[in-house]
Backbone of each chain as ProteinMPNN parsed JSONL, in Angstrom:
{"seq_chain_A": "MLIQEDCSKAMLSIKDALEAVDGRWKLLILYSLCSGPKRFKEISREVDGITDKTLSKELKNLQANKLVNREVHDTFPPTVEYTMTAHGMSLRKVLYELWSWGLSHRQEVIGK", "coords_chain_A": {"N_chain_A": [[0.967, -4.578, -19.689], [1.86, -2.7, -16.814], [2.41, 0.205, -17.59], [1.556, 1.111, -20.284], [-1.002, 0.518, -20.045], [-3.969, 2.927, -19.965], [-3.426, 5.822, -19.239], [-5.101, 7.363, -16.655], [-7.297, 5.727, -15.713], [-5.73, 3.455, -15.037], [-4.821, 4.769, -12.751], [-7.085, 5.2, -11.811], [-7.673, 2.857, -10.596], [-5.492, 1.987, -8.765], [-5.956, 3.978, -6.537], [-8.439, 3.109, -5.556], [-8.002, 0.896, -4.716], [-6.193, 1.712, -2.846], [-7.715, 3.039, -1.073], [-8.952, 1.083, 0.0], [-7.039, -0.445, 1.558], [-6.16, 1.774, 3.555], [-3.731, 3.66, 5.779], [-2.016, 2.605, 8.153], [-2.258, -0.151, 9.425], [-4.289, -1.58, 8.326], [-3.114, -3.368, 6.464], [-1.622, -4.719, 7.718], [-2.838, -6.165, 9.8], [-4.531, -7.798, 8.277], [-2.259, -9.286, 6.94], [-2.019, -10.814, 9.35], [-3.912, -12.545, 9.788], [-3.566, -14.212, 7.943], [-2.428, -16.851, 7.95], [-4.937, -17.966, 9.149], [-7.89, -18.57, 11.186], [-8.378, -15.808, 13.68], [-9.135, -15.05, 17.285], [-9.796, -11.77, 18.59], [-8.168, -10.742, 20.435], [-5.745, -12.453, 19.605], [-5.28, -11.188, 17.246], [-4.68, -8.895, 18.298], [-2.298, -9.113, 19.662], [-0.4, -9.914, 17.706], [0.063, -7.802, 15.609], [1.962, -5.54, 16.632], [1.915, -2.79, 18.347], [-0.898, -1.665, 18.093], [-3.972, -0.428, 19.275], [-6.678, -1.138, 21.057], [-9.035, -0.377, 20.345], [-8.355, 0.78, 17.819], [-8.106, -1.443, 16.436], [-10.608, -2.428, 17.197], [-12.089, -0.423, 14.94], [-11.105, -0.68, 12.782], [-11.08, -3.728, 11.787], [-14.106, -3.61, 11.411], [-14.099, -1.415, 9.395], [-12.602, -3.579, 7.488], [-14.335, -5.423, 7.561], [-16.418, -4.265, 6.039], [-15.494, -3.588, 3.407], [-15.419, -6.181, 2.969], [-13.177, -7.681, 3.013], [-12.983, -9.045, 5.169], [-14.215, -11.403, 7.612], [-16.385, -11.783, 10.013], [-17.007, -14.247, 12.487], [-19.518, -15.817, 14.638], [-19.571, -18.089, 17.228], [-21.569, -20.531, 18.322], [-20.462, -21.121, 21.406], [-20.104, -21.378, 24.302], [-19.041, -19.13, 27.044], [-20.012, -17.545, 24.13], [-17.85, -17.422, 21.226], [-15.806, -15.33, 19.067], [-14.74, -15.179, 16.311], [-12.452, -14.049, 13.584], [-12.047, -14.357, 10.0], [-9.809, -14.364, 7.059], [-11.475, -13.001, 3.864], [-12.198, -14.395, 0.9], [-11.789, -12.77, -0.78], [-10.321, -11.06, 0.319], [-8.463, -12.951, 0.502], [-7.346, -12.46, -2.222], [-5.457, -10.654, -1.403], [-3.369, -10.833, -1.095], [-1.016, -11.448, -2.815], [-0.451, -8.637, -3.196], [0.146, -8.076, -0.452], [2.95, -10.039, -0.354], [4.166, -8.722, -2.299], [5.047, -6.043, -0.762], [5.919, -7.003, 1.453], [8.479, -8.0, 0.084], [9.614, -6.176, -0.963], [9.883, -3.91, 0.847], [11.988, -5.505, 2.616], [14.078, -4.951, 0.681], [13.919, -2.475, 0.521], [14.451, -1.885, 3.321], [17.3, -2.315, 3.563], [18.433, -0.678, 1.463], [17.994, 2.247, 2.192], [17.46, 2.104, 5.002], [19.606, 0.559, 5.828], [20.103, -1.896, 7.476]], "CA_chain_A": [[2.055, -4.217, -18.871], [0.661, -1.628, -16.117], [2.557, 1.785, -17.999], [0.677, 0.85, -21.365], [-2.317, 0.52, -19.455], [-4.499, 4.507, -20.259], [-3.261, 6.429, -17.34], [-6.435, 7.874, -15.467], [-8.031, 4.256, -15.576], [-5.027, 2.864, -13.998], [-4.657, 5.532, -11.288], [-8.556, 5.058, -10.436], [-7.637, 1.474, -9.655], [-4.625, 1.941, -7.566], [-6.586, 4.708, -5.878], [-9.316, 2.451, -5.361], [-7.08, -0.223, -3.623], [-5.232, 2.129, -1.343], [-8.393, 3.535, -0.325], [-9.738, 0.013, 0.915], [-6.484, -0.536, 2.682], [-5.392, 2.59, 3.382], [-3.793, 3.741, 7.171], [-0.836, 1.883, 8.354], [-2.973, -0.882, 10.036], [-5.129, -2.627, 7.653], [-2.329, -4.653, 5.558], [-1.188, -5.858, 8.851], [-4.328, -6.931, 10.179], [-4.716, -9.038, 6.945], [-1.096, -9.762, 6.867], [-2.166, -11.618, 10.282], [-5.197, -13.427, 9.263], [-3.21, -14.679, 6.235], [-2.21, -17.414, 8.676], [-5.588, -18.52, 9.4], [-8.574, -17.647, 11.323], [-7.905, -15.355, 14.498], [-9.505, -14.365, 17.811], [-9.334, -10.476, 18.46], [-6.614, -10.804, 21.249], [-4.518, -12.974, 18.852], [-4.766, -10.413, 16.203], [-3.989, -7.849, 18.803], [-0.865, -9.38, 20.005], [0.606, -9.779, 16.681], [-0.264, -6.344, 14.902], [2.603, -5.012, 17.444], [1.412, -1.271, 18.901], [-2.364, -1.242, 17.628], [-4.54, -0.525, 20.251], [-7.958, -2.198, 21.004], [-10.241, 0.208, 19.93], [-8.071, 1.235, 16.453], [-8.267, -2.659, 15.635], [-12.233, -2.948, 16.449], [-12.175, 0.337, 14.157], [-9.941, -1.326, 11.286], [-11.991, -4.631, 12.121], [-15.282, -3.062, 10.974], [-14.007, -1.414, 7.941], [-12.314, -4.262, 6.855], [-15.665, -6.158, 7.116], [-17.03, -3.526, 4.873], [-14.893, -4.053, 2.609], [-15.745, -7.615, 2.384], [-12.062, -8.536, 3.142], [-12.811, -9.846, 6.651], [-15.52, -11.899, 7.991], [-16.467, -11.799, 11.687], [-17.786, -15.376, 13.049], [-19.661, -16.025, 16.028], [-19.603, -19.173, 17.377], [-22.297, -20.951, 19.565], [-20.057, -21.586, 22.499], [-20.632, -20.876, 26.048], [-19.491, -18.069, 26.156], [-19.841, -17.136, 22.77], [-16.625, -16.55, 20.646], [-15.635, -14.686, 18.084], [-13.123, -15.198, 14.925], [-12.09, -13.165, 12.242], [-11.636, -14.842, 8.788], [-9.832, -13.609, 5.656], [-12.714, -13.929, 2.917], [-11.914, -15.133, -0.472], [-11.345, -11.275, -1.933], [-9.366, -10.602, 1.225], [-7.118, -13.69, 0.032], [-6.662, -12.086, -3.214], [-4.529, -9.495, -1.423], [-1.719, -12.073, -0.833], [0.318, -11.002, -3.873], [-0.1, -7.553, -2.798], [1.152, -8.008, 0.979], [3.944, -10.761, -0.83], [5.331, -7.597, -3.059], [5.424, -5.144, -0.088], [6.936, -7.646, 1.886], [9.601, -8.112, -0.264], [10.113, -4.818, -1.086], [9.885, -4.147, 2.219], [13.091, -6.135, 2.97], [15.256, -4.144, -0.11], [13.893, -0.734, 1.116], [15.3, -1.639, 4.698], [18.912, -2.379, 3.079], [18.575, 0.488, 0.405], [17.686, 3.2, 2.735], [17.581, 2.433, 6.578], [20.861, 0.156, 5.961], [20.336, -2.774, 8.384]], "C_chain_A": [[1.361, -2.849, -17.986], [0.956, -0.197, -17.199], [1.881, 1.535, -19.391], [-0.482, 0.983, -21.199], [-2.653, 2.582, -19.788], [-4.574, 4.425, -18.792], [-4.47, 6.527, -16.557], [-7.362, 6.59, -15.225], [-7.352, 3.453, -14.791], [-4.555, 3.652, -12.658], [-5.948, 5.497, -10.48], [-8.254, 3.554, -10.077], [-6.531, 1.624, -8.721], [-5.385, 2.98, -6.559], [-7.573, 4.079, -4.875], [-8.558, 1.039, -4.483], [-6.428, 0.464, -2.786], [-6.534, 3.173, -0.769], [-9.311, 2.099, 0.678], [-8.784, -0.286, 1.693], [-5.398, 0.688, 3.176], [-4.82, 2.669, 4.729], [-2.297, 2.544, 6.871], [-1.035, 0.3, 9.04], [-3.562, -1.927, 9.014], [-4.451, -3.905, 7.042], [-1.677, -5.513, 6.65], [-1.753, -6.669, 9.529], [-4.307, -8.032, 9.223], [-3.677, -9.862, 7.185], [-1.371, -11.1, 8.273], [-3.192, -12.773, 10.404], [-4.747, -14.698, 7.91], [-2.904, -16.501, 7.086], [-3.948, -18.641, 9.246], [-6.511, -17.578, 10.264], [-8.111, -16.975, 12.953], [-8.954, -14.804, 15.571], [-9.025, -12.516, 17.945], [-8.33, -10.33, 19.333], [-5.776, -11.363, 20.563], [-4.417, -11.929, 17.853], [-3.95, -9.066, 17.141], [-2.478, -7.831, 19.101], [0.181, -9.707, 19.105], [0.637, -8.575, 15.739], [0.721, -5.599, 16.394], [2.373, -3.477, 17.528], [0.234, -0.828, 18.363], [-2.954, -1.367, 18.666], [-6.048, -1.455, 20.03], [-9.005, -1.264, 20.212], [-9.437, 0.777, 18.562], [-8.55, -0.106, 16.02], [-9.591, -3.191, 16.01], [-12.447, -1.577, 15.261], [-11.94, -0.484, 12.711], [-11.184, -2.435, 10.871], [-13.54, -4.326, 11.024], [-15.109, -2.561, 9.422], [-13.755, -2.338, 7.183], [-13.649, -5.138, 6.631], [-16.674, -5.53, 6.363], [-16.858, -3.448, 3.621], [-14.835, -5.354, 2.078], [-14.438, -8.335, 2.482], [-12.061, -9.549, 3.949], [-14.22, -10.43, 7.017], [-15.116, -12.085, 9.43], [-17.608, -13.001, 11.987], [-17.954, -15.425, 14.309], [-20.208, -17.536, 16.745], [-20.394, -19.718, 18.734], [-21.815, -21.827, 20.555], [-20.492, -21.191, 23.551], [-19.077, -20.644, 26.708], [-19.377, -18.078, 24.859], [-18.435, -16.948, 22.231], [-16.757, -16.59, 19.413], [-14.513, -15.074, 17.348], [-13.299, -14.546, 13.665], [-11.429, -14.167, 11.453], [-10.714, -14.028, 7.904], [-11.136, -14.148, 4.718], [-11.925, -14.182, 1.794], [-11.187, -13.632, -1.29], [-10.264, -10.758, -0.865], [-8.057, -11.407, 0.677], [-6.614, -13.352, -0.871], [-5.652, -10.839, -2.859], [-3.618, -9.95, -1.353], [-0.459, -11.535, -1.607], [0.878, -9.388, -3.129], [0.887, -7.262, -1.678], [2.726, -8.972, 0.25], [4.952, -9.362, -1.459], [5.337, -6.684, -1.818], [6.552, -6.236, 1.167], [8.152, -7.567, 1.363], [10.338, -6.873, -0.939], [10.715, -3.78, 0.189], [11.485, -4.421, 2.62], [14.328, -5.402, 1.886], [15.211, -2.778, 0.468], [14.715, -0.971, 2.569], [17.028, -1.626, 4.526], [19.2, -1.008, 2.271], [18.846, 1.336, 1.651], [17.948, 3.304, 4.352], [19.038, 1.588, 7.0], [21.071, -0.824, 7.005], [19.555, -3.912, 8.08]], "O_chain_A": [[0.488, -2.128, -18.469], [-0.013, 0.441, -17.611], [1.394, 2.665, -19.425], [-1.169, 1.53, -22.061], [-1.724, 3.389, -19.817], [-5.086, 3.805, -17.859], [-4.743, 5.613, -15.779], [-8.222, 6.709, -14.353], [-7.913, 2.76, -13.942], [-3.998, 3.115, -11.701], [-6.125, 5.636, -9.27], [-8.789, 3.171, -9.037], [-6.871, 1.24, -7.602], [-5.302, 2.498, -5.43], [-7.61, 4.366, -3.678], [-9.105, 0.46, -3.545], [-5.985, -0.164, -1.824], [-6.209, 4.089, -0.013], [-10.025, 2.187, 1.676], [-9.216, -0.519, 2.822], [-4.171, 0.594, 3.184], [-5.256, 1.698, 5.348], [-1.827, 1.977, 5.884], [-0.036, -0.406, 9.17], [-3.176, -3.095, 9.035], [-4.895, -5.053, 7.035], [-1.296, -6.678, 6.539], [-1.316, -7.769, 9.869], [-4.026, -9.174, 9.585], [-3.871, -11.012, 7.579], [-0.907, -12.227, 8.1], [-3.096, -13.76, 11.133], [-5.343, -15.582, 7.294], [-3.412, -17.388, 6.4], [-3.89, -19.819, 9.602], [-6.352, -16.359, 10.328], [-7.378, -17.768, 13.544], [-9.789, -14.06, 15.056], [-7.995, -12.103, 17.412], [-7.419, -9.633, 18.886], [-4.674, -10.846, 20.751], [-3.246, -11.726, 17.532], [-2.946, -8.449, 16.786], [-1.665, -6.93, 18.896], [1.366, -9.804, 19.424], [1.614, -8.62, 14.991], [-0.014, -5.101, 17.247], [2.761, -2.898, 16.513], [0.167, 0.374, 18.104], [-2.679, -2.392, 19.29], [-6.359, -2.202, 19.103], [-9.77, -1.804, 19.413], [-10.263, 1.529, 18.045], [-9.455, -0.059, 15.188], [-9.968, -4.219, 15.446], [-13.294, -1.981, 14.464], [-12.749, -0.724, 11.815], [-12.021, -2.235, 9.991], [-13.774, -4.947, 9.987], [-15.705, -3.043, 8.458], [-14.387, -2.359, 6.127], [-13.936, -5.5, 5.49], [-17.703, -6.125, 6.041], [-17.742, -3.282, 2.78], [-14.338, -5.658, 0.994], [-14.412, -9.508, 2.108], [-11.487, -10.627, 3.798], [-15.252, -9.855, 6.671], [-14.032, -12.398, 9.923], [-18.812, -12.832, 11.799], [-17.067, -15.209, 15.135], [-21.387, -17.866, 16.622], [-20.044, -19.473, 19.889], [-22.3, -22.937, 20.774], [-21.515, -20.505, 23.53], [-18.203, -21.496, 26.87], [-18.451, -18.762, 24.423], [-17.765, -16.186, 22.927], [-17.409, -17.354, 18.701], [-13.409, -15.264, 17.856], [-14.263, -14.605, 12.902], [-10.472, -14.809, 11.886], [-10.886, -12.817, 8.043], [-11.665, -15.259, 4.76], [-10.714, -14.117, 2.009], [-10.303, -13.583, -2.145], [-9.357, -10.034, -1.276], [-6.96, -10.899, 0.446], [-5.416, -13.628, -0.939], [-5.126, -10.146, -3.729], [-2.692, -9.201, -1.664], [0.676, -11.282, -1.203], [1.988, -9.051, -2.716], [1.929, -6.607, -1.703], [3.744, -8.316, 0.468], [6.113, -9.098, -1.147], [6.49, -6.323, -2.051], [7.717, -6.024, 1.502], [9.028, -7.077, 2.076], [11.505, -6.809, -1.327], [11.754, -3.127, 0.276], [12.158, -3.439, 2.932], [15.475, -5.331, 2.329], [16.175, -2.094, 0.815], [15.61, -0.176, 2.853], [17.812, -1.023, 5.258], [20.209, -0.351, 2.524], [19.938, 1.158, 2.191], [18.48, 4.266, 4.906], [19.587, 1.756, 8.088], [22.168, -0.76, 7.559], [19.599, -4.904, 8.808]]}, "seq_chain_B": "MLIQEDCSKAMLSIKDALEAVDGRWKLLILYSLCSGPKRFKEISREVDGITDKTLSKELKNLQANKLVNREVHDTFPPTVEYTMTAHGMSLRKVLYELWSWGLSHRQEVIGK", "coords_chain_B": {"N_chain_B": [[7.609, -18.552, 0.926], [5.69, -16.171, 1.956], [3.529, -16.659, 4.041], [5.083, -18.792, 5.352], [7.251, -17.796, 6.663], [9.086, -16.215, 9.571], [6.89, -14.683, 11.544], [7.182, -12.321, 12.822], [9.189, -11.268, 11.778], [7.929, -10.687, 9.382], [6.071, -8.894, 9.704], [7.725, -6.867, 10.334], [8.847, -5.763, 7.64], [7.035, -5.393, 6.275], [5.825, -3.225, 7.436], [7.676, -1.311, 7.204], [7.615, -0.726, 4.498], [5.247, -0.148, 4.306], [5.772, 2.238, 5.446], [7.364, 3.844, 4.106], [5.475, 4.554, 1.771], [3.221, 5.675, 2.741], [0.5, 6.884, 3.115], [-2.324, 8.58, 0.472], [-0.964, 9.174, -1.472], [1.754, 9.191, -2.37], [2.237, 6.589, -4.003], [0.65, 6.947, -5.907], [2.054, 9.41, -6.962], [4.879, 8.026, -7.559], [3.527, 6.256, -9.445], [2.781, 8.153, -11.62], [5.459, 8.437, -12.461], [6.489, 6.517, -13.68], [6.607, 6.206, -16.022], [8.04, 8.293, -17.046], [10.601, 10.881, -17.025], [9.724, 13.449, -14.911], [7.58, 17.164, -14.978], [7.164, 19.311, -12.239], [4.496, 20.354, -12.531], [3.151, 18.592, -14.641], [3.095, 16.347, -13.345], [1.696, 16.972, -11.271], [-0.92, 17.622, -12.73], [-1.349, 15.098, -13.235], [-1.851, 13.383, -11.369], [-4.972, 12.839, -10.079], [-6.48, 15.97, -7.901], [-4.569, 16.38, -6.111], [-2.905, 18.675, -4.195], [-0.694, 21.823, -4.529], [0.876, 22.078, -2.902], [0.706, 20.003, -0.944], [1.853, 18.179, -3.216], [4.465, 18.921, -3.129], [5.824, 18.33, -0.831], [5.115, 15.754, -0.092], [6.918, 14.743, -2.863], [9.286, 15.642, -1.724], [9.583, 13.755, 0.502], [9.752, 11.533, -0.811], [11.991, 11.976, -2.246], [13.704, 11.743, 0.045], [13.519, 9.015, 0.919], [15.067, 7.719, -0.87], [13.233, 7.296, -3.585], [13.038, 9.002, -5.467], [14.662, 11.242, -7.864], [15.454, 14.539, -7.929], [16.016, 16.758, -10.342], [18.018, 19.324, -11.535], [18.347, 21.141, -14.778], [20.506, 22.982, -16.668], [19.306, 25.034, -17.957], [17.74, 27.732, -19.698], [15.178, 29.374, -18.452], [16.163, 27.962, -15.453], [15.508, 24.301, -15.576], [13.58, 22.265, -14.028], [13.438, 18.63, -13.27], [11.382, 15.236, -12.319], [12.326, 12.181, -11.2], [12.144, 8.581, -11.882], [13.975, 6.708, -8.942], [16.653, 4.066, -9.43], [15.908, 2.424, -7.363], [12.953, 2.852, -6.546], [11.926, 2.359, -8.719], [12.088, -0.432, -8.35], [9.643, -0.408, -7.276], [7.884, -1.047, -9.118], [6.478, -3.313, -9.152], [5.062, -3.593, -6.759], [2.99, -1.863, -7.476], [2.01, -2.671, -9.896], [0.592, -5.129, -8.878], [-1.011, -4.03, -6.442], [-2.64, -2.05, -8.46], [-3.967, -4.225, -10.572], [-4.925, -5.641, -8.349], [-6.837, -3.243, -7.124], [-8.556, -2.975, -9.619], [-10.053, -5.743, -9.616], [-11.276, -4.96, -6.917], [-12.902, -2.912, -7.137], [-15.072, -4.477, -9.111], [-16.158, -6.414, -6.881], [-16.661, -5.038, -4.568], [-17.218, -2.099, -4.827], [-18.546, -2.447, -7.815], [-19.264, -1.574, -9.904]], "CA_chain_B": [[6.084, -18.319, 0.511], [5.271, -15.34, 3.077], [3.336, -16.888, 5.739], [5.72, -19.542, 6.516], [8.351, -16.499, 7.074], [8.922, -15.962, 10.898], [5.774, -13.494, 11.885], [7.168, -10.683, 13.193], [10.039, -10.217, 10.83], [8.03, -10.318, 7.708], [5.608, -7.491, 9.641], [8.396, -5.441, 10.251], [9.169, -5.568, 6.29], [5.494, -4.896, 5.665], [5.57, -2.028, 7.938], [8.89, -0.425, 6.684], [7.638, -0.544, 3.049], [4.059, 1.243, 4.543], [6.296, 3.855, 6.013], [8.09, 5.197, 2.964], [4.864, 4.886, 0.712], [2.255, 5.758, 3.461], [-0.67, 8.247, 2.908], [-2.878, 8.137, -0.384], [-0.288, 10.304, -2.679], [3.305, 8.526, -2.977], [2.33, 5.325, -4.845], [0.156, 7.787, -7.447], [2.975, 10.256, -7.718], [5.394, 7.048, -8.017], [3.027, 5.465, -10.626], [3.153, 8.857, -12.552], [6.722, 8.911, -12.774], [6.908, 5.223, -14.147], [6.137, 6.805, -18.015], [9.4, 8.999, -17.558], [10.941, 11.785, -16.064], [8.287, 14.635, -15.383], [8.118, 18.007, -14.421], [6.305, 19.432, -10.975], [2.897, 20.368, -13.029], [2.863, 17.295, -15.121], [2.794, 15.234, -11.854], [0.443, 17.827, -10.372], [-1.689, 17.031, -13.723], [-1.841, 13.614, -13.956], [-2.372, 13.175, -9.556], [-5.903, 14.113, -9.978], [-6.872, 16.149, -6.607], [-3.622, 16.849, -5.023], [-2.703, 19.976, -4.239], [0.699, 21.845, -5.266], [1.708, 22.069, -0.896], [1.293, 18.612, -1.297], [2.947, 17.389, -4.379], [5.627, 19.338, -3.218], [5.891, 17.822, 0.637], [5.821, 13.996, -0.782], [8.1, 14.79, -3.414], [10.139, 15.842, -0.711], [9.904, 12.727, 1.183], [9.913, 10.599, -1.821], [13.394, 11.775, -1.995], [14.413, 11.372, 1.214], [12.905, 7.587, 0.698], [15.777, 7.589, -2.668], [12.625, 6.929, -4.554], [12.51, 10.091, -6.551], [15.067, 12.381, -7.743], [15.182, 15.884, -8.751], [17.675, 17.201, -11.784], [17.95, 20.547, -11.939], [18.793, 21.14, -15.852], [21.061, 24.058, -16.931], [18.238, 25.758, -19.158], [17.535, 29.575, -19.251], [14.907, 29.687, -17.171], [16.607, 26.689, -15.366], [14.283, 23.695, -15.132], [13.508, 21.151, -13.136], [12.379, 17.44, -13.374], [11.766, 14.73, -11.341], [13.066, 10.855, -12.113], [12.417, 7.711, -10.573], [15.423, 6.144, -9.239], [16.488, 2.201, -9.674], [14.678, 1.884, -5.58], [11.912, 3.652, -6.939], [11.473, 1.403, -10.34], [11.835, -1.9, -8.042], [8.149, -0.76, -6.455], [6.739, -1.302, -9.625], [5.722, -4.816, -8.797], [3.782, -3.597, -6.319], [2.193, -0.725, -8.141], [1.276, -3.482, -10.235], [-0.447, -6.021, -8.123], [-2.306, -2.592, -6.255], [-3.35, -1.907, -9.658], [-4.873, -5.171, -10.837], [-6.575, -5.66, -7.049], [-7.757, -2.354, -7.085], [-9.559, -3.64, -10.386], [-10.998, -6.764, -8.825], [-11.682, -4.901, -5.984], [-14.242, -2.477, -7.92], [-16.254, -5.226, -9.196], [-16.369, -7.119, -6.057], [-17.772, -3.946, -3.746], [-18.369, -1.103, -5.596], [-19.897, -3.072, -8.478], [-18.726, -0.991, -11.323]], "C_chain_B": [[6.08, -17.531, 2.135], [4.715, -16.021, 4.382], [4.156, -17.968, 6.409], [7.075, -18.57, 7.241], [8.238, -16.286, 8.757], [7.874, -14.178, 10.821], [5.978, -11.932, 11.707], [7.977, -10.165, 12.097], [9.362, -9.274, 9.706], [6.57, -8.795, 8.042], [6.475, -6.466, 9.631], [8.856, -4.824, 8.624], [7.916, -4.883, 5.655], [5.375, -3.649, 6.326], [6.563, -1.084, 7.722], [8.319, -0.05, 5.209], [6.242, 0.193, 3.239], [4.289, 2.521, 4.791], [6.962, 4.74, 5.148], [6.917, 4.928, 2.262], [3.385, 5.3, 1.415], [1.638, 6.969, 3.175], [-0.862, 7.802, 1.058], [-2.182, 8.708, -1.42], [0.659, 9.446, -3.325], [2.79, 7.625, -3.918], [1.539, 5.975, -6.19], [1.43, 8.485, -7.941], [4.009, 9.005, -8.206], [4.592, 6.249, -9.634], [3.05, 6.833, -12.131], [4.596, 9.147, -12.729], [7.26, 7.34, -13.474], [6.821, 5.24, -15.915], [7.634, 7.364, -17.853], [9.371, 9.772, -16.51], [9.568, 12.785, -16.278], [8.815, 16.074, -14.573], [6.995, 18.236, -13.402], [4.662, 19.433, -12.138], [2.604, 19.225, -14.032], [2.603, 16.35, -14.35], [1.564, 15.839, -11.601], [-0.671, 17.594, -11.417], [-2.419, 15.607, -13.527], [-2.31, 12.978, -12.35], [-3.889, 13.631, -9.906], [-6.385, 14.238, -8.315], [-5.668, 16.788, -5.488], [-3.079, 18.364, -5.296], [-0.78, 20.677, -4.143], [1.589, 21.437, -3.861], [2.02, 20.462, -0.973], [1.922, 17.758, -1.628], [4.164, 17.692, -3.515], [6.347, 18.708, -1.415], [6.249, 16.556, 0.529], [6.71, 14.256, -1.664], [9.426, 14.993, -2.356], [10.684, 14.369, -0.06], [10.388, 11.587, 0.811], [11.787, 10.677, -2.028], [14.293, 11.397, -1.17], [14.243, 9.689, 1.539], [13.944, 7.118, -0.501], [15.235, 6.811, -3.407], [12.952, 7.727, -5.809], [13.561, 11.018, -6.72], [15.086, 13.668, -8.257], [16.509, 16.459, -9.234], [17.095, 18.519, -11.753], [18.695, 20.753, -13.378], [19.411, 22.92, -16.056], [20.402, 24.796, -18.095], [18.502, 27.375, -18.679], [15.574, 30.033, -19.301], [15.793, 27.828, -16.512], [15.314, 25.546, -15.074], [14.565, 21.984, -14.367], [12.304, 19.458, -13.643], [12.473, 16.066, -12.301], [11.596, 13.208, -12.137], [12.677, 10.158, -10.837], [13.864, 6.849, -10.43], [15.113, 4.733, -9.273], [15.305, 1.745, -8.423], [13.502, 2.21, -6.298], [10.987, 2.92, -7.879], [11.552, -0.031, -9.43], [10.188, -1.859, -6.998], [7.2, -1.314, -7.409], [5.469, -2.474, -10.033], [4.599, -4.608, -7.818], [2.35, -2.643, -6.58], [1.277, -2.056, -9.067], [0.148, -4.821, -9.846], [-1.719, -5.114, -7.504], [-3.033, -2.274, -7.329], [-4.692, -3.026, -9.583], [-5.582, -5.609, -9.37], [-7.1, -4.704, -7.144], [-8.979, -2.77, -8.351], [-10.976, -4.617, -10.024], [-12.132, -6.474, -7.552], [-12.938, -4.259, -6.426], [-15.092, -2.876, -8.059], [-16.588, -6.06, -8.054], [-17.354, -5.918, -4.937], [-18.347, -2.853, -4.07], [-19.157, -1.427, -6.742], [-20.219, -2.31, -9.575], [-17.529, -1.07, -12.068]], "O_chain_B": [[6.367, -18.089, 3.194], [5.249, -15.981, 5.49], [4.11, -18.182, 7.62], [7.659, -18.856, 8.286], [7.08, -16.194, 9.162], [8.098, -13.086, 10.299], [5.506, -10.977, 11.09], [7.782, -9.094, 11.521], [9.622, -8.161, 9.249], [6.169, -7.999, 7.193], [6.248, -5.372, 9.113], [9.152, -3.643, 8.442], [7.874, -4.044, 4.755], [4.705, -2.841, 5.683], [6.301, 0.064, 8.08], [8.658, 1.057, 4.792], [5.986, 1.098, 2.445], [3.623, 3.537, 4.595], [7.139, 5.952, 5.273], [7.494, 5.225, 1.216], [2.399, 5.257, 0.678], [2.272, 8.011, 3.008], [-0.086, 7.095, 0.414], [-2.838, 8.781, -2.459], [0.556, 9.011, -4.472], [3.002, 8.109, -5.03], [1.775, 5.574, -7.33], [1.88, 8.278, -9.068], [4.009, 8.922, -9.435], [5.193, 5.84, -10.628], [3.267, 6.548, -13.309], [4.866, 10.25, -13.206], [8.455, 7.176, -13.72], [6.98, 4.333, -16.732], [8.468, 6.834, -18.587], [8.683, 9.715, -15.491], [8.765, 12.907, -17.202], [9.825, 16.239, -13.889], [5.964, 17.572, -13.507], [3.967, 18.436, -12.333], [1.389, 19.042, -14.105], [1.828, 15.463, -14.706], [0.488, 15.251, -11.713], [-1.677, 17.267, -10.789], [-3.581, 15.215, -13.633], [-3.151, 12.081, -12.315], [-4.046, 14.846, -10.021], [-6.615, 13.283, -7.572], [-5.823, 17.422, -4.444], [-2.914, 18.969, -6.355], [0.161, 19.995, -3.736], [2.604, 20.746, -3.77], [3.096, 19.866, -1.036], [2.465, 16.84, -1.012], [4.876, 16.746, -3.179], [7.542, 18.877, -1.174], [7.341, 16.115, 0.886], [7.777, 13.901, -1.165], [10.454, 14.324, -2.453], [11.842, 13.953, -0.095], [11.089, 10.791, 1.436], [12.595, 9.75, -1.973], [15.381, 10.871, -1.407], [14.913, 9.209, 2.454], [13.615, 6.095, -1.102], [15.807, 5.873, -3.963], [13.105, 7.247, -6.932], [13.624, 11.807, -5.777], [14.523, 13.725, -9.35], [17.62, 16.574, -8.717], [15.903, 18.777, -11.915], [19.894, 20.51, -13.24], [18.789, 23.892, -15.628], [21.041, 25.099, -19.103], [19.129, 27.937, -17.781], [14.984, 30.812, -20.049], [15.869, 26.807, -17.194], [14.305, 25.875, -14.45], [15.4, 21.082, -14.304], [11.16, 19.284, -14.062], [13.46, 15.878, -11.589], [11.023, 12.998, -13.206], [12.694, 10.465, -9.645], [14.612, 6.453, -11.324], [14.012, 4.187, -9.204], [14.289, 1.053, -8.494], [13.105, 1.136, -6.751], [9.757, 2.857, -7.877], [10.901, -0.908, -9.998], [9.713, -2.756, -6.302], [6.137, -1.86, -7.113], [4.41, -2.564, -10.653], [3.504, -5.167, -7.875], [1.21, -2.681, -6.117], [0.085, -2.293, -8.876], [-0.818, -5.25, -10.477], [-2.911, -5.238, -7.786], [-4.245, -2.205, -7.124], [-5.779, -2.957, -9.01], [-6.78, -5.895, -9.36], [-8.292, -4.95, -7.327], [-10.167, -2.858, -8.039], [-12.193, -4.44, -10.084], [-13.147, -7.078, -7.205], [-14.003, -4.836, -6.208], [-16.117, -2.383, -7.587], [-17.656, -6.613, -8.317], [-18.543, -6.065, -4.657], [-19.504, -2.506, -3.832], [-20.273, -0.924, -6.878], [-21.31, -2.364, -10.141], [-17.436, -0.492, -13.151]]}, "name": "protein", "num_of_chains": 2, "seq": "MLIQEDCSKAMLSIKDALEAVDGRWKLLILYSLCSGPKRFKEISREVDGITDKTLSKELKNLQANKLVNREVHDTFPPTVEYTMTAHGMSLRKVLYELWSWGLSHRQEVIGKMLIQEDCSKAMLSIKDALEAVDGRWKLLILYSLCSGPKRFKEISREVDGITDKTLSKELKNLQANKLVNREVHDTFPPTVEYTMTAHGMSLRKVLYELWSWGLSHRQEVIGK"}
């Protein structure tokens, strides 16, 4: 169980995770890719409020962290799709717990 | 299952959760309080790298979000302890999943 782990080691793991998915957008982008490969504009539509510049930056960072793949298809004109890597997929439990906690948090604090 | 939920509603819940625990410190402070009530200086020691000013600000924000309680004990001089609320405790699954994912992320990307 979590709290029986050596505290500083566990802190380090949580820090690692937070650094990889920090900010308000990365987890939302990953959630958008949970349902399958998407083009840039599709992600941009689903992640409400994100600018193209920020989405572009965040996608690059997610690629660097091996969470997202960028695939160029040899069509005319070439098309680009973003997919979750297996490592990105392993974040689904985190997303699920955040989603589930976000629901209860809205009831508890925001009250609607 | 998460991906079968209505997408924009699920995004909203994840957004709510991310807003409540945003930044690099809040989840680490909460993790530090998982093991029991702590005084300011004890949290400050456990959460490596945080300044007193930031810790103070984050604790106030966590109180506003009903995740942490501040208890003043009638000793001489008065002592102050911080505890997790029941609502804060409900974040433990999120912490557990982040911890567990952080471990695999370190192996996958950082490679040590």
